[in-house]
C-alpha positions in Angstrom: 13.6 -4.6 16.1 15.5 -5.9 13.0 13.7 -6.2 9.7 14.6 -8.5 6.8 13.5 -7.8 3.2 13.3 -10.8 1.0 13.1 -9.1 -2.4 14.3 -5.6 -2.9 12.1 -4.4 -5.7 10.2 -1.1 -6.0 7.7 -1.6 -3.2 10.2 -3.2 -0.7 12.7 -0.4 -1.5 10.0 2.3 -0.9 9.1 0.7 2.5 12.7 0.5 3.6 13.5 4.0 2.5 10.4 5.3 4.2 11.3 3.5 7.5 14.8 5.0 7.5 13.4 8.5 6.6 11.1 8.1 9.6 14.0 7.5 11.9 14.6 3.7 11.9 18.3 2.8 12.1 19.3 1.5 8.7 21.7 -0.9 10.4 18.7 -2.9 11.6 17.7 -3.7 8.0 18.8 -6.9 6.1 18.2 -7.5 2.4 18.2 -10.3 -0.1 17.2 -10.4 -3.8 17.1 -13.1 -6.4 19.7 -11.6 -8.7 22.1 -10.1 -6.1 22.0 -6.6 -7.5 19.2 -4.5 -5.9 19.9 -5.8 -2.3 23.6 -4.7 -2.1 22.7 -1.3 -3.6 19.9 -0.7 -1.2 21.9 -1.9 1.8 24.7 0.5 0.9 22.3 3.4 0.5 20.5 2.8 3.8 23.3 1.5 5.9 21.9 -2.0 6.1 23.4 -5.4 5.3 22.9 -8.3 2.8 22.3 -11.9 3.9 23.8 -14.7 1.8 20.5 -16.5 1.5 16.8 -16.2 2.5 17.3 -18.8 5.2 20.2 -16.9 6.7 18.1 -13.7 6.7 15.3 -15.5 8.5 17.7 -16.5 11.3 18.9 -12.9 11.9 15.8 -10.7 12.0 12.6 -10.2 14.0 10.4 -9.3 11.1 10.6 -10.9 7.7 9.0 -8.9 4.9 8.2 -11.1 1.8 8.6 -8.6 -1.0 8.3 -11.1 -3.9 5.6 -11.6 -6.5 2.6 -13.7 -5.5 3.5 -16.6 -7.8 7.0 -16.8 -6.2 5.9 -16.7 -2.6 5.4 -20.4 -2.0 8.9 -21.2 -3.2 10.4 -18.5 -1.0 8.4 -19.8 2.0 9.9 -23.2 1.3 13.4 -21.8 1.6 12.7 -20.2 5.0 10.1 -22.7 6.4 12.4 -24.7 8.6 14.0 -21.6 10.2 10.8 -19.8 10.8 8.9 -22.8 12.3 11.9 -23.6 14.5 12.0 -20.0 15.9 8.2 -20.1 16.6 6.8 -16.8 17.9 10.2 -15.1 17.9 9.8 -14.1 14.3 6.9 -12.5 12.4 6.4 -12.9 8.7 4.9 -10.0 6.7 3.4 -10.5 3.2 2.7 -7.7 0.7 1.6 -10.2 -2.0 -1.8 -9.6 -3.4 -4.3 -12.5 -3.2 -2.2 -14.5 -0.8 -4.4 -15.1 2.3 -3.2 -15.9 5.8 -4.6 -19.4 5.5 -2.7 -20.0 2.3 0.5 -18.8 3.8 0.0 -20.9 6.9 -0.5 -23.9 4.7 2.8 -23.2 3.0 4.6 -23.0 6.3 2.8 -26.2 7.5 2.5 -24.7 11.0 1.0 -21.8 12.9 3.5 -18.9 12.8 3.0 -15.2 13.4 1.7 -13.8 10.0 0.7 -10.3 8.9 -0.9 -9.7 5.5 -0.4 -6.2 4.3 -1.6 -4.3 1.2 0.1 -1.0 0.5 -0.5 1.0 -2.7 1.5 2.6 -5.5 1.8 5.9 -3.6 4.2 4.2 -1.2 7.0 5.4 -3.5 6.4 9.0 -2.4 5.5 8.2 1.2 1.8 8.6 0.7 0.5 5.0 0.7 -2.9 3.9 2.0 -2.1 0.5 3.6 -4.3 -2.1 5.2 -3.2 -5.0 7.3 -4.7 -8.1 9.1 -2.9 -10.5 11.4 -3.0 -14.1 12.5 -3.9 -14.8 16.1 -0.3 -15.7 17.0 1.0 -12.2 16.2 2.0 -10.4 19.4 1.1 -6.8 20.3 4.7 -5.8 19.9 5.0 -7.4 16.5 1.8 -5.8 15.3 2.9 -2.4 16.5 6.2 -2.8 14.7 4.4 -3.7 11.5 2.1 -0.7 11.8 4.9 1.6 12.6 6.8 0.4 9.5 3.8 1.1 7.2 2.8 4.3 8.9 6.3 5.5 7.8 5.2 5.4 4.1 1.7 6.9 4.6 -1.3 5.8 6.5 -2.1 2.3 7.8 -5.4 0.8 9.0 -6.2 -2.7 10.4 -9.1 -4.4 8.7 -10.7 -7.8 8.6 -9.2 -10.1 5.9 -12.7 -10.5 4.4 -12.6 -6.7 3.6 -9.4 -6.9 1.5 -11.2 -7.0 -1.8 -13.1 -3.8 -1.2 -9.9 -2.2 0.3 -8.0 -3.2 -2.8 -10.6 -1.4 -5.0 -10.7 1.7 -2.8 -7.0 2.1 -2.3 -5.2 -0.3 -4.7 -7.2 0.3 -7.9 -8.3 3.9 -7.3 -4.9 5.6 -8.1 -5.4 4.5 -11.7 -8.9 5.9 -11.8 -7.7 9.2 -10.3 -4.9 9.3 -12.9 -7.7 9.0 -15.5 -9.7 11.7 -13.9 -6.7 14.0 -13.8 -6.0 13.3 -17.5 -9.6 13.9 -18.5 -9.8 17.2 -16.6 -6.5 18.3 -18.1 -7.8 17.4 -21.6 -10.7 19.7 -20.9 -8.2 22.4 -20.0 -6.4 21.8 -23.3 -9.8 22.2 -25.1 -10.0 25.6 -23.6 -6.5 26.8 -24.5 -4.1 25.5 -21.8 -1.0 23.6 -22.6 -1.4 19.9 -21.5 1.5 19.9 -19.1 0.3 23.0 -17.3 -3.2 21.7 -17.2 -2.1 18.4 -15.6 -0.1 20.3 -12.9 -3.1 22.5 -12.1 -5.5 19.6 -11.8 -3.1 17.4 -9.8 -2.4 20.2 -7.3 -6.1 20.9 -6.9 -6.9 17.2 -6.3 -3.9 16.9 -3.9 -5.1 19.9 -1.8 -8.7 18.7 -1.9 -7.7 15.2 -0.6 -5.7 16.8 2.2 -8.6 19.0 3.1 -10.9 16.0 3.3 -8.4 14.1 5.6 -8.3 17.1 7.9 -12.0 17.6 7.8 -12.9 14.0 8.7 -11.0 14.4 12.0 -13.6 17.0 12.9 -16.5 15.0 11.7 -17.0 17.0 8.5 -17.9 14.9 5.5 -17.1 15.5 1.8 -20.8 16.5 1.1 -20.4 19.4 3.5 -17.2 20.5 1.8 -19.1 20.5 -1.5 -21.6 22.9 0.0 -18.8 25.2 1.0 -17.6 25.4 -2.6 -20.9 25.7 -4.5 -22.5 29.1 -4.5 -26.1 29.6 -5.7 -26.3 29.8 -9.5 -22.5 29.6 -9.8 -20.0 27.8 -12.0 -19.3 24.9 -9.6 -22.9 23.8 -9.2 -23.4 24.0 -12.9 -20.4 21.7 -13.6 -21.4 19.4 -10.8 -24.9 18.9 -12.0 -23.6 18.3 -15.5 -21.1 15.7 -14.2 -23.7 13.9 -12.2 -26.0 13.9 -15.2 -23.3 12.2 -17.2 -23.0 9.5 -14.4 -19.9 10.7 -12.4 -20.9 9.1 -9.0 -22.6 6.1 -10.6 -19.5 5.3 -12.8 -17.2 5.4 -9.8 -19.4 3.1 -7.7 -19.6 0.8 -10.7 -15.8 0.8 -10.9 -15.5 -0.3 -7.3 -18.2 -3.0 -7.8 -16.3 -4.3 -10.9 -13.0 -4.4 -9.1 -14.4 -6.3 -6.1 -16.2 -8.8 -8.3 -12.9 -9.4 -10.3 -11.0 -9.9 -7.0 -13.5 -12.6 -6.0 -13.1 -14.3 -9.4 -9.3 -14.3 -9.1 -9.4 -15.6 -5.5 
């Protein structure tokens, strides 16, 4: 199945590189970009090709990934509308633009076309994205599988209801920034107790990375994080002392409030 990337910025490039690294033939990839610089470089790197226009790309591929900013998407859809609507169910359009609903995109096309809304996160650049998707009714099983395979190549992908995108955005899209803050705060505590900042950051980041991987493996065996906490905390030990202090300062409450605030802001922007 051939894939066209309209826009060859950081996220689209990460997705294309991840797909090729996972075994997709780079020759099946077609690129365009507004300035004609990133697309040729990415095509040369991955063995793909460059289309002379967005409309020409839409004629050639089975999946069209719209990798442009949300405020530009309507204009780009206008460029490919005639081709996509003429091809009907033969082509599927995939959007990674935040805040652009399936209904909004369908209005832009002026017709019912196979549409998939996808939300990856910043960790796609290292192949560790947490991605969500939802699809319109006209998307075929084969198209949906192709989209899932594409985003599984840069991390993990789950299908959710579109109404759940705001909370997904908070839990997966916003949370990396909060985790970066947590890492920096713990590292600053390490500095307070004599460690160089760079070393403290590396220690904390590796500890969190391993802990996250342990949780992912544990949930496959119906083990929840609270049970893992019990494994680490010994009676009267240092871990439980620190945990009680953190909870007393509002650790869990502050994180829940961060999610609530992000969801509320998402609704305001929508």
